[in-house]
Structure formats: structure tokens, C-alpha cells
N, C-alpha and C positions, 0 to 999 in steps of 0.2 A: 549118622555119619561115622562116629567113633565106636570102635568095638570096646568091649570091656577089657581093661588093662590097667596100666599104671595111672592113666589120666583120670582125674576126678574133677568135675566141673567146679567152678568157683562157688563158694558158699552163698554169695549174694546173687547168684544167677547172672552176673555180668561177665565181662571178658576175663578169662583166666590169666591173671598177671604173672603166673609162674612161667608162662610161655615166652614172656618178653625177653628174658635174659638170653636163652639160646637163639631166639630170633635175631636180636640185635647183634650179638657177638658173631654169629655166623654170617650175617649180611655185610659186616664191615670188613671181612677178610679180603674181598676184592678191592675196594678202594684203598685199603691200607697197603696192599701189595702193589697197586698201581702207582701210588705216589712216593713210597719209600725208595723205589728203584731210581728215582730222578737223581738223588745225590750219590748213588752207587755207580753210575755209568762211567764216570771218569776213573775211579780206582779200579773198577773191573777191567776197563780198557788197558790201564797201566799194568795190571797183573798178567794179562794174557797177550799184551802187545797188539791189541786190536784197535782200529780207528773208530771214530763215532759212527760211521756208516755200518759197522758190524755190531757194535754194542747196542745200537738202536733196535736190533732184533729182540733184545731182552724186553723192550716195551711192546713191540709189535706182536711178538709171539703170544703174550698173555691176552692182548685185546682181540687178536684173531681167533684164538681158542674160545674166548668168552662171547664174542659176537655171534659165533655159531652155536656154542654150547648153551647159552642162556635160554633161547626159545625151545631148543630140543629138550633140555632137562626140565623146563617148565611143563612140557607135554608129559614127560615121565612122572613128574610129581602128581599131575592130575590122574594118571593111570594107576600108579602104585602107592600113592599117599606120600606125605612130606617126610615122615620119619625115616624111611629106608633111604631115600635120596639124600636127605640131610646128613645122615651118618656116613654114607658112602662118600659123599663129596668132601666132608670135613676130614675124613681119614685120608683121602687123596691129597689134601692140602698139607697134612703132616708129612706124608711120604715125599711130596715135592720139596718141602722145606729141608728135609734131611738130605735129599739128593743135591740140592743147590749148595748146602753148607759144605758138602764133601766133593763137589764136582771138580775134576782135574782139568777140564777144558771148557772153552766157551760154548762149544756145541752141546755138552751135557747141561750147562747152565741154561741154555735156551730151551732144552727139553724140559727142564724143571719148571720153567716159566709156562710152558704149554700145559703141563699137569696142573700148575696153580690156576691157570685160567679155567680149565675144565672143573676142577674141584670147587673153586669159589663161585661157580655158576649155580650151585644147588641151593644155597641157603636163602637167597632173596625170593625166588619163586616159592620155596617152601614156606617162608614167612607170609607171603601174600595169600597162599592157600590156607594157612592156619587162621589168618585174620578173617578171611571170607567164611571159613567153616565156623569160627566162633560167632560171627554175625548171624549165621543161619541157626546155630544152636540156641542163641539167646533171643532170636526173633527181633533183633535190633539192626540198624544200619551199621556199616563198618565203623568202628570207633576211630574218630579222627585223631584222638590223642595217641593211639598206638601207631598209626601211620605217620604222624608227625615225629614221634620218637625214632622210628626207622629212618626217616628222611634226614633228620638232624644228625643222628649218629653216623650215617654214611658220609654226610658232608663234613662233619667234624674230623673224622679220621683221614678223609681225603686231603683236607687243608693242613692238618698237622703232620701228615706223613713225611714230607721232606725234613721237617725239624726232628721228628722221631728217628728217621733214618740217619740223619747226620749225627745224632747222639749215639746211636747204636754203633755206627762206623767208628766214631771216636773212642768208644769203649773196647770194641773187639774186632774191628776191621769190617770190610764189606760183606763177608760171609754171614755176619750176624743178621742182616736184613732178610736172609733166607732162613736161618736157624730159628728166628723168633716165631716162625709158623708152627714149629713143633709143639711148644707149650700152648699156643692158641688153639691148635687142632685138638689137643688132649682136653682142654677146657670145654670145647664144643662137644666133643664125644661124650664127656661125663654129663654135661647139662642136657644134651639131646637124649641120652639113654634114660635119664631119670625123669625128665619133664615132658618130653614130646609124646603125644598120644599115639597108641597103636591104631592106625586109621586105615580104612579102605580107600582106594582111589575113587575120585569123583567121576561118575559116568553120566552126570547130568548134561544139560545142553545150555552152556553159557551163550550170551548174546554175541552178535557180530562185533568184531573189533572196530569197524569203521562207522557204525551207526549208533547214535545215542539211544539208550534204552528208555523204556517207559517206566515211570515210577508210579507205584500204587499208593494207597493211603498210608501204608506203613513206611513209605520213603525208600523202599528197596526197589532196585531195578528189576524189571521182568524181562525174560528172554525175548528176543525179537526174531530169532531164526537160528540157522545153523551157525556154528562158531567160526571164528577166523583162525583156522589152523589148529583148533583144539577140540573139535567135535566131529560129528558125522551128519551129513545131510540125508541119510537114509531113514531117519526117524527113530533109530535105535538109541541115539544119544551116546553111543560108545565112542571113547576117545583114545583107544589103545592101539590105533594104527598110526605108525609114523610114516611120513612122506620121505622115505629114504632117498629117492631120486632128487626131490627138491632140496633136501639138506645137502646132498653131494654137490649139486650144481651151485648152490649158494656158497659152499666152501671153496669150490674151484674158482668162482668169480672173485671172492675176496683175496685168495692166495695169489692168483695170477696178477691181479691189480697191484697188490702190495709188492710183489717181487719186482715189478717194473718200476713202481714209484721209488723203491729203495735205491735203485741204480738205473736211472733212465739212460738208455743207449739204443741208437737206431738198430744195432745188431740184435737187439732183443725184441724186435717187432712182433714176434709171435705171441708175446705175453699179453699185450693189449688186445690182440685179435682173439686169443683164447678167452680173455675176460668178456669181450663182447659176445662171443658165441655162447658162453656160459650164462650171461645175462639174458640173452634171447631164449635159450632153452629153459631157463628158470621161469621166465614170464609165461611161456607156453605151458610148461608143466603145472604151474600153480593155478592157471585158469582152468585146467582140465581135471586136476586131481580131486577126488571125492573128499579127502581130508588134507587140504594143502598145508604145507609148512607155514606159509604166510598167505592169508587170503587177500590177494591183490584186488579182486573185484570189490570186496567190502571196503578195503582201504581207499580205493579210488573214489568211492562215493562220499567221502568225508574230507573235503578240501581243507577246512580249518585244521583238522588233525594232521594232514600232510604238511601244512605250513608249520605246525609245531615241531614235527620231526625235522624239518629243514632248519628251523631255528636252533634246535638242539645240535644238529650237525655243525652249523656255522659257529655257534657259541663255543662248543667244546673243542673245535679245531684250534681256535685262538687261545682258549684257556690252557689246553695241554701243550701247545707250542710254546707258550710262555713258561709253563712249568718245566718242560724239558730243556728248551733252548736257553732260557735265562739262567737256569740252575747250572747248566754246563759252562756257560760263559763266566759266571761268577767264580767258578773253580779254576777254569783254564785262562780265560781272558783277564780276569781281575786278580787271580792268584790266591783266592781264599781257600781255606781248608773245608772239608765236607761239613765239619761241625759249625764253622763260622758261616758257611752258606745257609745252613739250616736256621741259624739265628737271624740272618738277614731276612729270610723269608717268613719268619715268625709273625711280623706285623701283617703280612698278607693273610695268614691264617686267622689271626685275631679279628681283622677287619671283616673277612667273609663271614665269620661266625656272628659278629656283632650285628652286621647288616641283616643276616638271615633271622636272627632272633628278634630284631626290632620291627621287621616288616612281615614276618611269617603269617600273622593273623589277619593281615589286611588283604582284601580280595582284588586289589588294583593290579591286575595282570599286565595290562598295557603299560602302565607307569613303571612297573618293575623292569620290563623288557626294554623300554626306551632309555631309562636311566642307566640300566646295566650295560646296554650296547654302547651308549654314549661314553661311559667310563672306560669301556673296553677300547674304543677308538682313541681316547686320550692316553691310555696306558701304552698302546702300541706306538703312538706318536712320540711318547716320552722315551721309549727305547731308542729312538733315533738320536737322542741327545746323550746317551750313555757311552762312555769310553773307558779305557783302562785306568785313567787317573780321576774318574768321577768321584766326588765326595760321597761319603756313606749316606748322607741325608737324601741325596738323589736316588740312590739304589733302593732305599727303604720307601721313598715316596712312590716310585714306580710300582712297587709291590702292593702298596695300599690301594692305588687305583685299580690294579688287577683284582684285589680282594673284593672291592665293592662290586665289580662286574661279575665275579664268580658267584657271590652270594645272591645277587638279584636275578641273574639269568637262570640259575638252577631252580630257584623258587618259581620264577615266572613260567618256565616250560612245564614243570610238574603240575602247577595249578591249572594251567591251560588244558593239559591232557586230561586231568580229572574231570573237567566239565565238558570236554569235547568228545570223549570216548564213551562207548556204551558201558554203563556201570557194571553190567553183568559180565563184561570181558575186560575189566579194568586191569587185572593182572597181566593178561596178554598184551594189552596196550602199553603198560608200564615196562614190560620186558622188551618190547620193540623200541621203546624210548631209550632204554639202556643200550640196545644194539646200535642206535644212531650215535649215542655217546661214544661207544667204542670205535665206531667208524671215524668220528672226529678225532679221537685219540690216535688212531692209526695214521690218519692223514697228517696230523701234527708230527708224529714220529718220522714219517717219510720226509716231510719238509725239513725237519731238523737234520736228518742225515744228508739231504741234498745241499743244504746251505752250510753244513759243517763237514765237508768231505775230508779235511785234513786237520780238524781240530776246531774248537769253539773260539774263533777269532772275532774281533769287534766288527770287522766288515761283514762276516757271515751273520752276526747277530742283527745288523742293520737290514740286511736283505731279508732275513726271517721276519723282522718287524714290519717290513713293507707287505709281505705275504699275509701276515696276521691282520694288518690294517685293512686290506681289501676285504677279508672275511668279516671283520667287525663292521665295516661300512655297509656291506650287504645285509647283515643282520639288522642294522638300524633302519635301512631303507625298506626291508621286508615288514618291519613292525609298524613304522610310522603311519602308513595309510590304512592299516587294518583296524577299523573302528569296532569290529565285532569283539575284539579282545576287551573292550571297555565294559561290555555287558556280561562278561563271565563272572560268576559268583554273586550276581545281584538277583534278588527275587523277581520273578516275572510279574508284570503289571496285570492287575485284574481288569477285565473288560468292562 
């Protein structure tokens, strides 16, 4: 798999731990940029005289770019190897950070967020590719410790992002949340150049995204057929053909839908029509393409996995609506500074990390999702009690409830996906799980813009809370009757 170069296998024959630093640092670039911007929306709007409906595009632009870019760059990683894409992506992050730090207008700031979305899409699939390659090199199953480190690192920076962003803004203004990407990018470039292997692209045949793989005696999943958007059904196993038409239709679908949701108006009737046409064209294209962008046939054959993607969408919609909406309200409706807002949200971060650490090794997927969605319902209901004169203890308590739900729902969906998806295509399945996370974040951004058309008022927060409450209740009702979740992670019974 690896050509002779800078990379030297670990002396003990195990996973090369020198790869962990660039893998972790690169993969956290997306969640840290996703969450830090929450406390910068109000000062950015004040700087450019833009209402929340316009500054919300700083959130939407990154997620729109990443939702499309993640699976596309994942394909490129398989074709050209992780090193090249990792270095290119992290260099783009630094360029975007510099552009955002110097941007003279909101339009250029949004462009910088698009570049950030594309640049931060490279490191996670590169990390998954490296993990899989190391597993093949050592002849062992993928090291759960390394995967856990990646998951915890991403969740950690996501929940501490608002606090970090508030501290940066307090020290140097809102432009520092963009400028911080420059040193992070340089660190990734140095670590990537020194430690990442010079590797050839993978041209093997991973399994289908929607079908559980077969495990041999070694515990590794064996391929079950042509891949889900990452391989070729012609028997060659080559994966270097991109479904450009499918990618374009997927991008048009998301863009048209978000343009309408950001500003619903009967006069813009053509946008939902365009989204519907793009969705129909995408479905037809993906069913006929030899190397589809997303293999809809394979995905349709795995209903438990579809349910997991739906849970991810519902859970992340409420989580990010809370993150963006509650944060803006604390600054505008409650009158707190960006630094004080970050400190108020700090218990949310600590609670999410504590819950994740305490329950991470337990296989109770259904229990995590039920308790997590129940706490999410409680957090959304508690928002209806919040007003401009609410005591600080109530503001913190609402965040603690949201932290419990965030820690449990994230763990539950990831664990469910690990057991439901074909292990030979686990990276593709995980990438699509992230896409549904981004879709939820975009829906949350659209909802925030819709309920805060002229500022983050208390009335707007309560309407947003009702919207979140509906999604959290659906998540609970989708999980409650699903007994199959109770069997995930348990050893099969012998006959």
C-alpha cells in the first residue's frame, strides 16, 4: 500500500502512533470552525450592518460546502492517497483563514467560509483511510482506540468552540476566529509533511455502504460487492471516476433548498421547484451511474442504517439550533458579551464531555439515544421558560441539559452506524453520516434566520424552541419502538 518514503512502520508492528497527531489536528479543523462562529455572528453583523438572516450564511456556507465536499474528497483520497489531499486541504484552510481575517465585506467573509468548508473536508476521510491502511498493513482489525481518539477529539473541540471563540473575540475581535486557522494550518502542513506516508491511492473494492459485511476469522470485513459510490462494478475495482453529474445535481439540490429556507417567500416559488427537479434527477442519475456519487440502491437495502441517518439529522438540527439560536439570544436578548456568553456555555461543553467519557465504552445504543433525546426534549421545553431577566442558574441549567443530549446522541448514532454499515465501507458510511450532520446544521441555521429576522428576541427564541421541540420529540418516537438497537454491540448467541 505504501511506497518507500518518509514513512517507517511502527517498531512493534502495531498502529504507527506518529500518524495520530496529524490525523487528530486535521480532523478537528471542521468542528472548531463550525462552533467558534456561533459567538461571532453578532459582532460580525454589527461590523457590517447585517441582520441575522444575512450573517446566518456564515454558518450555512461552510456546511453547504462540506456536505458536498466530504464525500467528493473522500473519493479523491481513495484515488490519490491521503497525503496529497490532506496537505492541499489544510493549505486551503490557512488561505481561507487569512482571507477571513482581512475580508472588507460580508460577501468575502462568506467566500472564506466556503473555502474553509472545502479545506476542512479533506482531513477526516484521510484519517479514516490511514486507519484502514494501517489495519491492513498490521493484519489487525481497525484499532478502536485510534477511532475513539478521533471521535472524542472532534466532539471536544465542537463543544468548547463557543468558549474558545468568545475568548478569542475578547482578546482581538471577531477576526481572530478566522485568523486562528493560519497557525493551525501551518501546524497541519508541518506534521503532514513529516509524518504522513507517501502512499498510492486505493484501487481495491470496498463493500457496499448499505450492506453489512462478512467477517472472517481474523475479524476483518470481507468485500460484499461493488462499493457505494467509491468503486466500480465492472470488475476492475478502479475508483478514479467521479460522478460529476451526480455531484452537480446534489449541490444544486442543497443550494436551491437552502436559498428558499433562508428567506421563504411565495415569489421565490422557483427555488423549491428547482430543488425537487434536482432531487428527481439525482435519484435517476445515481440509480443508473456505474460509479454513483451515493449508491442509493445499496442504501435503500439497509433500513436500520437509514433510520440512523434520520436520527442524526433530527438530533443535529436541534443541537445546532440550540448552539446558534441560544448563543445569539444570550448576546442580544440577554445582553451578555461574547466572552460572557462563552463562559455561560462552558457547563454545556463540560457536561457533554463528561457524559461521553462516562458512557463511551458501554454498548447500550438504544439507552443512549432514548436518554439523549429525552434530555433534548427537556432542554427545548426549558427554553420556553427563559426570558431577558432569567437568573444565571437557569441559563446554565438549560445548557447542562443540552450538553447531556449532545454527548449521548452523538455517541449513539456513531455506535449504531459502526454496527449497521458494511465494515469494508465504514469510511464511506461515516462520511455520509457527517453529511446528514451538516444537513441538520443547515436546517438549524435556516430556522434561526427565520425566527430571528430582525434580531435575537425572546419571542423568536421561544418560537425556535418549539421548532426544536418537535424535532426532539420525533427523535424520541423514532427510537422508542426500535428494539433492534438493543442488540447492537452484543455478541451473537450460539445455536
